[in-house]
DSSP file (Angstrom, degrees, kcal/mol; ACC not computed):
  #  RESIDUE AA STRUCTURE BP1 BP2  ACC     N-H-->O    O-->H-N    N-H-->O    O-->H-N    TCO  KAPPA ALPHA  PHI   PSI    X-CA   Y-CA   Z-CA
    1    1 A M              0   0    0      0, 0.0     2,-0.7     0, 0.0     0, 0.0   0.000 360.0 360.0 360.0 127.2  -92.4  -52.0  -32.6
    2    2 A G        -     0   0    0      2,-0.0     3,-0.0     0, 0.0     0, 0.0  -0.835 360.0-158.4-100.1 115.5  -93.8  -52.7  -36.1
    3    3 A F        -     0   0    0     -2,-0.7     9,-0.1     2,-0.1     8,-0.0  -0.607  23.5-126.7 -85.4 149.6  -91.8  -55.1  -38.3
    4    4 A P  S    S+     0   0    0      0, 0.0     2,-0.2     0, 0.0    -1,-0.1   0.857  93.3  13.9 -61.1 -35.0  -92.3  -55.0  -42.1
    5    5 A D  S    S-     0   0    0      2,-0.2     2,-0.4     4,-0.1    -2,-0.1  -0.706  93.9 -85.6-130.5 179.8  -93.0  -58.8  -42.1
    6    6 A V  S    S-     0   0    0     -2,-0.2     6,-0.1     2,-0.1     0, 0.0  -0.796  86.5 -20.7 -93.3 131.8  -93.8  -61.5  -39.5
    7    7 A G  S    S-     0   0    0     -2,-0.4     2,-0.3     5,-0.1    -2,-0.2  -0.181 113.6  -7.6  72.3-163.5  -90.9  -63.2  -37.8
    8    8 A Y        +     0   0    0     45,-0.1    -2,-0.1     4,-0.1     3,-0.1  -0.521  69.8 144.2 -72.5 128.0  -87.3  -63.3  -39.0
    9    9 A T     >  -     0   0    0     -2,-0.3     4,-2.5    -4,-0.1     5,-0.2  -0.934  62.0-106.8-145.5 160.3  -86.7  -62.0  -42.4
   10   10 A P  H  > S+     0   0    0      0, 0.0     4,-2.4     0, 0.0     5,-0.2   0.898 123.0  51.8 -55.9 -38.7  -83.6  -60.0  -43.7
   11   11 A D  H  > S+     0   0    0      2,-0.2     4,-2.4     1,-0.2     5,-0.1   0.919 110.0  47.8 -63.9 -42.8  -85.8  -56.9  -43.7
   12   12 A N  H  > S+     0   0    0      2,-0.2     4,-2.7     1,-0.2    -1,-0.2   0.877 110.1  52.8 -65.4 -36.6  -86.9  -57.5  -40.1
   13   13 A L  H  X S+     0   0    0     -4,-2.5     4,-2.6     2,-0.2    -2,-0.2   0.925 109.6  48.2 -64.8 -43.7  -83.3  -58.1  -39.1
   14   14 A R  H  X S+     0   0    0     -4,-2.4     4,-2.1     2,-0.2    -2,-0.2   0.927 112.5  49.6 -59.1 -44.6  -82.3  -54.8  -40.6
   15   15 A H  H  X S+     0   0    0     -4,-2.4     4,-2.4     1,-0.2    -2,-0.2   0.909 111.4  48.6 -60.9 -44.2  -85.2  -53.0  -38.9
   16   16 A L  H  X S+     0   0    0     -4,-2.7     4,-2.3     2,-0.2    -2,-0.2   0.906 109.4  51.6 -65.5 -42.6  -84.2  -54.6  -35.5
   17   17 A L  H  X>S+     0   0    0     -4,-2.6     5,-2.6     1,-0.2     4,-0.5   0.899 110.8  49.6 -60.7 -39.6  -80.6  -53.6  -35.9
   18   18 A H  H ><5S+     0   0    0     -4,-2.1     3,-1.0     3,-0.2    -2,-0.2   0.935 110.7  49.0 -63.1 -46.8  -81.7  -50.1  -36.6
   19   19 A E  H 3<5S+     0   0    0     -4,-2.4    -2,-0.2     1,-0.3    -1,-0.2   0.856 115.0  44.8 -61.8 -35.5  -84.0  -50.0  -33.5
   20   20 A L  H 3<5S-     0   0    0     -4,-2.3    -1,-0.3    -5,-0.2    -2,-0.2   0.496 108.3-127.6 -86.0  -4.3  -81.2  -51.4  -31.3
   21   21 A N  T <<5 +     0   0    0     -3,-1.0     2,-0.4    -4,-0.5    -3,-0.2   0.916  61.9 139.9  55.8  46.2  -78.7  -48.9  -32.9
   22   22 A L      < -     0   0    0     -5,-2.6    -1,-0.2    -6,-0.1     2,-0.2  -0.926  44.9-144.4-119.0 142.9  -76.3  -51.8  -33.7
   23   23 A N     >  -     0   0    0     -2,-0.4     4,-2.5    -3,-0.1     5,-0.2  -0.476  40.3 -93.8 -92.4 177.3  -74.2  -52.3  -36.7
   24   24 A Q  H  > S+     0   0    0      1,-0.2     4,-2.4     2,-0.2     5,-0.2   0.897 124.6  48.8 -59.5 -43.4  -73.5  -55.8  -38.1
   25   25 A R  H  > S+     0   0    0      2,-0.2     4,-2.3     1,-0.2    -1,-0.2   0.921 112.4  47.5 -64.2 -45.0  -70.3  -56.3  -36.2
   26   26 A E  H  > S+     0   0    0      2,-0.2     4,-2.2     1,-0.2    -2,-0.2   0.909 113.2  48.2 -64.0 -42.7  -71.8  -55.2  -32.8
   27   27 A A  H  X S+     0   0    0     -4,-2.5     4,-1.8     2,-0.2    -1,-0.2   0.914 110.4  51.8 -64.4 -42.4  -74.8  -57.4  -33.3
   28   28 A A  H  X>S+     0   0    0     -4,-2.4     5,-2.5    -5,-0.2     4,-0.9   0.912 109.4  50.2 -60.5 -42.9  -72.6  -60.4  -34.2
   29   29 A E  H ><5S+     0   0    0     -4,-2.3     3,-0.7     1,-0.2    -1,-0.2   0.918 109.3  50.8 -61.6 -44.0  -70.5  -59.8  -31.0
   30   30 A K  H 3<5S+     0   0    0     -4,-2.2    -1,-0.2     1,-0.2    -2,-0.2   0.836 114.9  43.7 -63.3 -32.6  -73.6  -59.7  -28.8
   31   31 A L  H 3<5S-     0   0    0     -4,-1.8    -1,-0.2    -5,-0.2    -2,-0.2   0.528 111.0-120.3 -90.5  -7.1  -74.8  -62.9  -30.3
   32   32 A G  T <<5S+     0   0    0     -4,-0.9     2,-0.3    -3,-0.7    -3,-0.2   0.850  72.8 118.1  70.9  34.5  -71.5  -64.7  -30.2
   33   33 A V      < -     0   0    0     -5,-2.5    -1,-0.3    -6,-0.1     2,-0.1  -0.817  69.8 -93.3-125.1 167.2  -71.3  -65.3  -33.9
   34   34 A Q    >>  -     0   0    0     -2,-0.3     4,-1.3     1,-0.1     3,-0.9  -0.472  33.3-117.3 -76.7 152.7  -68.9  -64.1  -36.7
   35   35 A T  H 3> S+     0   0    0      1,-0.3     4,-2.3     2,-0.2     5,-0.2   0.840 114.6  64.4 -57.5 -33.5  -69.8  -61.0  -38.7
   36   36 A R  H 3> S+     0   0    0      1,-0.2     4,-2.1     2,-0.2    -1,-0.3   0.862  98.0  54.1 -60.6 -36.3  -70.0  -63.2  -41.8
   37   37 A A  H <> S+     0   0    0     -3,-0.9     4,-2.2     2,-0.2    -1,-0.2   0.930 108.1  49.3 -62.8 -44.5  -73.0  -65.1  -40.2
   38   38 A M  H  X S+     0   0    0     -4,-1.3     4,-1.7     1,-0.2    -2,-0.2   0.906 109.3  52.4 -61.4 -41.3  -74.7  -61.7  -39.7
   39   39 A Q  H  X S+     0   0    0     -4,-2.3     4,-1.0     1,-0.2    -1,-0.2   0.893 109.2  49.5 -62.0 -39.7  -74.0  -60.8  -43.3
   40   40 A R  H  < S+     0   0    0     -4,-2.1    11,-1.7     1,-0.2    -1,-0.2   0.874 110.2  50.5 -67.0 -37.2  -75.5  -64.1  -44.5
   41   41 A W  H  < S+     0   0    0     -4,-2.2    -1,-0.2     1,-0.2    -2,-0.2   0.800 112.5  47.5 -69.9 -28.5  -78.6  -63.5  -42.4
   42   42 A L  H  < S+     0   0    0     -4,-1.7    -1,-0.2    -5,-0.2    -2,-0.2   0.626  89.1 106.4 -87.0 -15.0  -79.0  -60.0  -43.9
   43   43 A A  S  < S-     0   0    0     -4,-1.0     8,-0.2    -3,-0.2    -3,-0.0  -0.335  86.4 -92.2 -65.9 146.2  -78.5  -61.2  -47.5
   44   44 A S    >   -     0   0    0      1,-0.1     3,-2.2   -34,-0.1     6,-0.3  -0.276  33.8-120.0 -56.7 141.8  -81.6  -61.2  -49.7
   45   45 A V  T 3  S+     0   0    0      1,-0.3    -1,-0.1    -3,-0.1    -2,-0.1   0.691 110.9  60.6 -62.7 -18.1  -83.3  -64.6  -49.7
   46   46 A D  T 3  S+     0   0    0      3,-0.0    -1,-0.3     2,-0.0    -2,-0.1   0.427  87.3  92.7 -90.0   3.2  -82.8  -65.0  -53.4
   47   47 A L  S X  S-     0   0    0     -3,-2.2     3,-1.6     1,-0.1    -4,-0.0  -0.739  78.3-131.5 -95.4 145.0  -79.0  -64.8  -53.1
   48   48 A P  T 3  S+     0   0    0      0, 0.0    -1,-0.1     0, 0.0    -3,-0.0   0.720 106.7  61.8 -66.2 -18.8  -76.9  -67.9  -52.8
   49   49 A T  T 3  S+     0   0    0     -5,-0.1    -6,-0.2   -10,-0.0     2,-0.1   0.566  81.5 110.3 -82.6  -7.9  -75.1  -66.3  -49.9
   50   50 A H    <   +     0   0    0     -3,-1.6     2,-0.3    -6,-0.3    -9,-0.2  -0.377  42.2 178.3 -69.6 144.5  -78.3  -66.1  -47.8
   51   51 A S        -     0   0    0    -11,-1.7     2,-0.1    -8,-0.2    -8,-0.1  -0.988  32.3-109.0-142.4 140.8  -78.7  -68.3  -44.8
   52   52 A D        -     0   0    0     -2,-0.3   -11,-0.1     1,-0.1   -10,-0.1  -0.449  32.3-118.6 -71.7 140.8  -81.6  -68.4  -42.4
   53   53 A M        -     0   0    0    -12,-0.2   -45,-0.1    -2,-0.1    -1,-0.1  -0.636  33.3-110.4 -77.1 130.2  -81.0  -67.0  -38.9
   54   54 A P     >  -     0   0    0      0, 0.0     4,-2.2     0, 0.0     3,-0.5  -0.350  21.3-124.8 -60.9 141.3  -81.6  -69.6  -36.2
   55   55 A L  H  > S+     0   0    0      1,-0.2     4,-2.8     2,-0.2     5,-0.2   0.865 110.1  58.4 -55.8 -39.1  -84.7  -68.9  -34.1
   56   56 A K  H  > S+     0   0    0      1,-0.2     4,-1.9     2,-0.2    -1,-0.2   0.910 108.5  44.6 -58.9 -43.4  -82.6  -68.9  -30.9
   57   57 A K  H  > S+     0   0    0     -3,-0.5     4,-2.2     2,-0.2    -1,-0.2   0.882 111.6  53.2 -70.3 -38.2  -80.4  -66.1  -32.2
   58   58 A W  H  X S+     0   0    0     -4,-2.2     4,-2.4     1,-0.2    -2,-0.2   0.936 111.2  46.6 -59.8 -46.6  -83.4  -64.1  -33.5
   59   59 A N  H  X S+     0   0    0     -4,-2.8     4,-2.0     1,-0.2    -2,-0.2   0.864 109.0  54.9 -65.4 -36.3  -85.0  -64.4  -30.0
   60   60 A E  H  X S+     0   0    0     -4,-1.9     4,-0.6    -5,-0.2    -1,-0.2   0.922 110.8  45.5 -61.1 -43.7  -81.7  -63.4  -28.3
   61   61 A L  H >< S+     0   0    0     -4,-2.2     3,-1.2     1,-0.2     4,-0.3   0.908 110.9  52.7 -67.7 -41.7  -81.6  -60.2  -30.4
   62   62 A L  H >< S+     0   0    0     -4,-2.4     3,-1.9     1,-0.3     4,-0.4   0.864 100.6  62.7 -59.8 -35.9  -85.3  -59.5  -29.8
   63   63 A S  H >< S+     0   0    0     -4,-2.0     3,-0.9     1,-0.3    -1,-0.3   0.717  88.9  70.0 -65.8 -19.2  -84.7  -59.8  -26.0
   64   64 A L  T << S+     0   0    0     -3,-1.2    -1,-0.3    -4,-0.6    -2,-0.2   0.644  84.7  71.3 -72.2 -12.9  -82.3  -56.8  -26.2
   65   65 A L  T <         0   0    0     -3,-1.9    -1,-0.2    -4,-0.3    -2,-0.2   0.799 360.0 360.0 -70.7 -28.3  -85.3  -54.6  -26.9
   66   66 A S    <         0   0    0     -3,-0.9    -1,-0.2    -4,-0.4    -2,-0.2   0.468 360.0 360.0 -93.4 360.0  -86.5  -54.9  -23.3
């Protein structure tokens, strides 16, 4: 799977959700977080609402590919 960038970025997260055929709510449920957290992780890095996705959660989502 080819990500647009290296590691977690909002673009890579969007790409991963698409590959997993998950919407924001479904992904949040699988990770045990609120949908609002997923929205913050997907927000552009130049927006004040952006928050970085914890590496542990990124890896949990990546593990769903296998």
